[in-house]
N, C-alpha and C positions, 0 to 999 in steps of 0.2 A: 513074225511080228509079235505074236503073243509071248514068245520066249524072251525077246528083247525087252518088252514092257515089264515082265516079271523081274528081270535082272535090274532094271533101273529102279523099280520100287524097292527092291532089297537094298540097293546101295543107298537110297534116300533114307530108308529106315535106319540103316547102320550109322549114317552120318548124323542123323537126328539124335540117336542114342549117345554118340560120342560127344556131341555138343552139350547135351543135358548133363552128361557125366563131368565134363570140364567145368560147367557152371557150378555144379554141386561142390566140386573140389575147391574152386575159387571162393565160393561162399563160406565153406568151412574154414579156409585159410584166413579170410577176413575176420570171421568170428573169433578165431584163436588169437589173431593179432590184436584185435580190440580188447580181448580179455587180458592179454599179456600186458598191454599198455596200462590198462586199468589197475592191474595188480602191482605194477611197478611204481605207480604214482604214490606220493606221500599220503599218509592218512592224517586226518585232523588230530591235533593234540587234544585229548579230552579235557585237559586243564586250561586250555586257551579260551577263557571266558571272563567277562566282567559282569555277568548276570548278578543282579541284586546289589551292585555297588553304585550308589547314586552319584551322578556327576562325573562318572569315569569315562576315560577315553582309552583306546588300545591300539597296539600294533605298529609295525614299521612298514614303510613303502619299499618297493623294489629299489628305488633311487637311493634310499637311506643306506642300503648295503654298499653301494658304490662309494658313497661319501665316507662311510666308516673306514674302509680299507685304504682310502687315498690320502688320509691325513693322520698324522701321529698325535694330533691334539683333539680336544673336545670339539664336536661338530653338532650343529643344530639338526635335529631330526624332525621330519614332518609327521611321521606316524600316520594313522588314518583319521586324524582329527584336524587335518589342515593346519598344523602348527599351533593348536590351541594349548598344548601342554608345554610348560616352560622347561623343556628337557633337552639336555645335551648329553651325548654319549662319546666316550673315548674307548678305543680298542688298542690293546698293546699285548705284546708277547714276551715271555721269559723262558729261557732254556736252562735245563738242569745241567747240560753238558756242552762244552765248547766244541766237542767232536760231532755233534749232531749236524747232519747235512740239511740245510734249510731251504725251503721254497717260500717265496713271498705269498702272503695270503691273497687269494683271488676270489672273485665272485663267480659262482656257477649258476647257470640258468637252465631249468628244466620245466617244460610246459608252462612258461611264464612265471614260474615260482623261483625265487632266488635264495641262495644260501652262501655261506662263506666256506671256501675250501681250504683245508689244512693238509699239506704234504710234508712228510718228514722221513728221513732215513736215520734211525736211532743207532748209536754205536753199540748199545746193549739193551737188554729188556728192562733195565731199571731207569733208563733215561726217559724224560718226559718234556712236553711243551705245555706251558700255561698260556691260555688266551684269556685276557682279562677285559671285561666290559664294566666301565665305571659310569655311573649316572650322576648328573649334577643339575641343579636348578640354574637355568640360564640367566635368571634375574639376580639371584643372590650369590651365585657361583659356589653354593654349598651343596653337599650331597643331598640327593633327592631319593626318597624311598618309594619304590613302585610296588604295587600290590598285584598278586596273581601273576608274577613273572613266570612265563612258561617257555621252555626251549626244547628243540629236538635235535638230535645228532643222527646222521645217516652214514651208511656204509661202514657200520661197526661190524667187522667180519674177521674171519680167520683164514689163514693160508699156510699150508705146510707142504711145499713142493720145491723142486729144484729152482733156485734163483728167486724164490718168493716165499718168505717165511715171516709171519707176524701173527699176533693175536691181539686185536684192538681192545683197548680198555679206556673208557671215558668216565671221568668224574665231573659232576656239575655241582658246584657249591656257591653259596651267596653269603653276604654279610648283612645281618639284621640290625634293627635299631639299637640293640644292646651291644653291638660290636662283636657278636658271636658268629662264627662260621657255621652255617647250617647246610645240609644236603637237600637237594631238590627231591620232592616226593615223586616216586616212579608212577608214570601213567601208562596203563596197559593199552596197547594199540593192537587192534585186530589184524592178524596176518603177520605180526612181527615175531621174529625168533629171539629178540633181545630180552634179556632178563636183568634184574637189578640184584647185585650181590650184597647182602646185608653185612657180610664179613669184610668185604673189600670196599663197600660203599661206592659202587660204581656200576656202569653199564657194560655188558659183554654178551657174547653169544655162546650158548651151550646147547646145541641140538645134535641130533644123530648125524646130520650131514655137515654141520659146522660150515655154512656156505661162505664162499668168497663172492660177495655181491658185486655187480657192476658198479663202477665208480661214476659219480656225478649224475646219477639218475634219481636221487632222492627216493629210493625204493622203500616200500613199507617193510619188506622182509628184514632189513638191517637197520630199522629205525628205532631209536630209543628216545622216549619223551619224559620230561619231568615238569613239575610245577612247584613253585615255592609257596608254602602255606603261610609264610610271614612276609611282610614288606622287606625288600632288600635294596641296598644302595649300590651294590656291585655284584657281579657274577664272574666266577672263574670256571673255565672249561679246561680240565687237565687231560691231555691226550698222551697215552702211554701204552704199554703192553701189560698183559696179565701176569707175565712171568711163567706162563704154562709151558711155553717153548723156550729153548735155551738161546736161540738167536733171533735177530730181527733184521728186516731189510726195509725197502721203501714201502711206505704205507700212507693211507690218507683217509680223512673223514670230511664230512660237510656238517655244518650246523647253522641253525637259524633261530631267531627270536620269534616265537609264535605269538606271543601275547605279553602285554603288560597293561595295568590299569593305574590310573592316577586320580586321586581324590584331592582337590585343592584344599590346602590348609590355610584358613583365614586367621589373621592376627587382629584382635580387637583392642582398640585403644580406649582407655577410660580416663576421663578428666576428673580431677578432684576439686 
């Protein structure tokens, strides 16, 4: 009897240890999973602010992204000001080469955050796609100049393997009130490998690993953000290759409008 009781206690202790061990493994896995999801989520664009701008409103809603790609014309956007801004936006694309394999612009959604996806297969490393965003006043139908326009591009990465070769390059420019084309000011994002090349005037990755980031997850690692220091009436996102590699294949990026501010301009009429 005593021997049987000892064996049963030993088995119980063994099973308890196995149970605790499995719980610890599961807990560790969940912690790693949560940390991974946190690291992959987009980081706030430091330039996405309207602080100190009196009477300003900012931002696009998720529904605005769907509206932008579904129409080739100017569309009314709600923003986060419930339509208080007299703003219409038009999105259009231009291709440098008729041999580029095109995919229609689509909306990608990750963790309830939306962005516009651009997929291309370029015939060579000098080919590019221009995605144009034009802003106009819905009342006067004239160009409207938005302040602190901030954008982020995602999945700016590098691949050099069999069947998959590209080196993403993204230029984001705007047109100011003088009609001059200006570049967006680079915004440093914690956890991002993306840098801004002063010589090329664009966003690219140049790290030891040169990562090939997961597509459509709006991950911070391959996020490049800019903000315009002057009001602009239009923005151009040029998607191409750095030319660092000799060939290119299918590649893609996502981009979103993180912020814009609008200060109403009032016209005063004087009677003589």
